[in-house]
TORNU-945874 format. One record per residue (C-alpha): x, y, z. Coordinates in steps of 0.2 Angstrom, whole numbers, plus 5000, padded with zeros to 4 digits. Layout:
<rs>
((X Y Z))
...
</rs>
This chain:
<rs>
((5000 5000 4999))
((5007 5017 4995))
((5011 5030 5007))
((4997 5041 5003))
((4984 5027 5003))
((4990 5024 5020))
((4990 5041 5025))
((4969 5042 5018))
((4967 5027 5029))
((4973 5034 5043))
((4964 5051 5041))
((4947 5041 5040))
((4950 5031 5056))
((4955 5047 5065))
((4939 5056 5058))
((4930 5041 5064))
((4937 5041 5080))
((4934 5059 5083))
((4914 5054 5080))
((4914 5042 5093))
((4921 5051 5106))
((4909 5065 5100))
((4896 5053 5103))
((4902 5046 5122))
((4905 5062 5129))
((4889 5067 5125))
((4882 5053 5136))
((4875 5043 5122))
((4876 5025 5121))
((4887 5016 5105))
((4884 4999 5099))
((4891 4992 5081))
((4875 4996 5072))
((4876 5015 5075))
((4896 5013 5068))
((4889 5002 5053))
((4874 5015 5048))
((4885 5030 5052))
((4900 5026 5044))
((4896 5013 5031))
((4907 5000 5038))
((4905 4982 5041))
((4903 4972 5059))
((4921 4969 5057))
((4929 4984 5057))
((4915 4989 5068))
((4920 4977 5081))
((4937 4982 5078))
((4935 5000 5082))
((4925 4995 5097))
((4939 4987 5101))
((4953 5000 5101))
((4943 5010 5114))
((4938 4997 5125))
((4947 5001 5141))
((4938 5018 5142))
((4921 5012 5141))
((4908 5001 5150))
((4897 4990 5142))
((4879 4993 5150))
((4870 4980 5140))
((4876 4968 5128))
((4883 4975 5114))
((4882 4992 5118))
((4895 5003 5125))
((4893 5022 5137))
((4910 5031 5142))
((4915 5024 5157))
((4911 5032 5173))
((4928 5036 5177))
((4930 5048 5164))
((4913 5055 5161))
((4913 5074 5163))
((4905 5080 5179))
((4898 5097 5185))
((4910 5104 5200))
((4903 5110 5217))
((4902 5126 5212))
((4894 5123 5195))
((4882 5114 5201))
((4877 5126 5212))
((4875 5138 5199))
((4865 5126 5188))
((4854 5124 5205))
((4852 5145 5206))
((4848 5147 5187))
((4836 5137 5185))
((4828 5142 5201))
((4827 5124 5210))
((4839 5127 5222))
((4825 5134 5235))
((4819 5116 5235))
((4833 5109 5246))
((4835 5118 5263))
((4854 5118 5261))
((4858 5120 5243))
((4876 5122 5242))
((4885 5112 5228))
((4891 5096 5240))
((4873 5095 5247))
((4866 5095 5228))
((4878 5080 5223))
((4871 5070 5242))
((4853 5073 5235))
((4858 5065 5217))
((4868 5052 5223))
((4852 5046 5234))
((4839 5050 5220))
((4829 5036 5223))
((4825 5044 5241))
((4818 5058 5233))
((4801 5062 5224))
((4799 5079 5216))
((4781 5085 5208))
((4774 5100 5203))
((4788 5105 5191))
((4781 5104 5174))
((4788 5112 5156))
((4783 5114 5140))
((4794 5103 5127))
((4803 5118 5121))
((4813 5107 5106))
((4802 5118 5092))
((4812 5136 5099))
((4829 5129 5098))
((4835 5138 5084))
((4825 5155 5090))
((4833 5151 5107))
((4850 5151 5103))
((4850 5166 5090))
((4843 5174 5104))
((4857 5171 5115))
((4868 5176 5104))
((4858 5193 5099))
((4859 5197 5118))
((4878 5194 5120))
((4882 5205 5108))
((4870 5216 5110))
((4861 5216 5094))
((4846 5224 5086))
((4833 5210 5083))
((4819 5210 5070))
((4805 5197 5069))
((4785 5195 5067))
((4774 5193 5082))
((4757 5193 5081))
((4755 5196 5061))
((4765 5213 5066))
((4783 5217 5061))
((4794 5220 5076))
((4810 5228 5077))
((4818 5225 5096))
((4832 5228 5109))
((4834 5211 5116))
((4839 5210 5134))
((4834 5193 5141))
((4827 5176 5141))
((4814 5170 5154))
((4808 5155 5156))
((4792 5157 5166))
((4779 5142 5170))
((4790 5131 5156))
((4788 5142 5141))
((4803 5154 5137))
((4799 5173 5133))
((4810 5185 5125))
((4814 5201 5139))
((4815 5216 5124))
((4813 5235 5123))
((4801 5240 5108))
((4796 5257 5106))
((4805 5263 5121))
((4794 5250 5132))
((4798 5233 5140))
((4787 5219 5134))
((4790 5200 5135))
((4786 5191 5120))
((4784 5172 5119))
((4796 5163 5107))
((4785 5149 5103))
((4776 5164 5093))
((4791 5174 5086))
((4791 5170 5066))
((4803 5176 5053))
((4817 5181 5068))
((4832 5190 5062))
((4849 5196 5069))
((4856 5213 5062))
((4873 5219 5067))
((4869 5237 5073))
((4871 5235 5092))
((4863 5246 5106))
((4868 5253 5125))
((4859 5241 5138))
((4851 5253 5151))
((4854 5247 5168))
((4838 5252 5174))
((4829 5240 5162))
((4841 5224 5168))
((4836 5228 5187))
((4818 5230 5180))
((4818 5212 5174))
((4827 5206 5189))
((4816 5215 5200))
((4800 5207 5192))
((4792 5192 5198))
((4787 5186 5180))
((4786 5195 5163))
((4773 5207 5167))
((4782 5225 5163))
((4776 5242 5166))
((4769 5255 5179))
((4766 5245 5195))
((4748 5249 5206))
((4748 5245 5224))
((4734 5233 5230))
((4728 5228 5245))
((4721 5211 5250))
((4713 5205 5265))
((4714 5186 5267))
((4704 5173 5278))
((4714 5163 5292))
((4714 5148 5280))
((4723 5157 5265))
((4734 5169 5278))
((4743 5152 5284))
((4749 5148 5266))
((4754 5167 5263))
((4764 5168 5280))
((4774 5153 5273))
((4779 5159 5255))
((4774 5172 5245))
((4758 5169 5233))
((4759 5187 5226))
((4774 5198 5219))
((4781 5211 5231))
((4770 5203 5243))
((4772 5211 5262))
((4760 5206 5277))
((4753 5224 5284))
((4743 5217 5298))
((4738 5202 5305))
((4720 5202 5313))
((4715 5194 5329))
((4706 5179 5321))
((4720 5172 5312))
((4719 5183 5295))
((4729 5195 5286))
((4729 5211 5277))
((4743 5210 5265))
((4749 5222 5251))
((4757 5218 5232))
((4759 5227 5219))
((4756 5222 5198))
((4755 5230 5182))
((4740 5220 5174))
((4723 5220 5183))
((4720 5205 5174))
((4737 5196 5181))
((4729 5200 5198))
((4711 5195 5195))
((4718 5177 5190))
((4728 5175 5207))
((4713 5182 5218))
((4699 5168 5207))
((4711 5153 5210))
((4709 5158 5230))
((4691 5162 5230))
((4683 5166 5243))
((4699 5166 5254))
((4706 5182 5246))
((4697 5198 5241))
((4702 5215 5233))
((4701 5229 5247))
((4710 5244 5236))
((4709 5252 5223))
((4691 5253 5224))
((4689 5253 5204))
((4698 5237 5203))
((4688 5228 5217))
((4673 5233 5207))
((4680 5228 5190))
((4682 5212 5200))
((4666 5210 5205))
((4658 5215 5189))
((4668 5202 5179))
((4663 5188 5191))
((4646 5191 5189))
((4647 5192 5171))
((4656 5176 5172))
((4643 5168 5182))
((4630 5174 5169))
((4636 5165 5155))
((4641 5148 5165))
((4621 5147 5171))
((4610 5140 5159))
((4596 5149 5151))
</rs>
């Protein structure tokens, strides 16, 4: 065999082994069928490739291999803690430092967490990727949203209740755009300066609703008060007064009355709106309308 042919053969082998290691380091399994289909090689060659890396893999079932446990990449304690903070699951554990979180993973058979759910976001993967790049580079973006063309300054990607939203400034107003509804996204070369006040507002906001806030006073029965005192149910919640019967008066601040109405409807009749009076009247009027619509003719 000529030296050129040997070099070409070695190059093909190197490319194949690179693909094998890429697959293994992604946490995927390796078997001869995948090798044969991916690289158009014979089963004999596939077995030879696997034998070359036998000391680096564990056989998890007959003919299926995974990167050896001692070689698998892992998160350090600090990285694990940072990821828990980013995904907002750190509060689930009394002490969420990296070491304690690693211990929880090591004893995962003793734990079960309910109530956390999310939409399958694979459909927005490309939009998510492009917007991350645009935010990091401070680039303007254009897209169609609700049949209307938009030009916006992207500030942050926010996951709210399992759905991804873009927090962006459009026409000098902060807005939230659901990624699944963004169409024809374009990232422009023009850049912009992020305003600190807008960034602070995003971090202070408990959700995706931006704008001028209205302070609302609510009254809760003793039954609801026990929940309110254990954890905040409303954004920027403050317990103003505890009543002799165990009920409480509390305040919150929101940007959209309909957002507040949804929360209060969920807690009826345990929580009622005290002020602003106009909001209380609007809420009562909407309840009467809903009741009339649900009542059989």
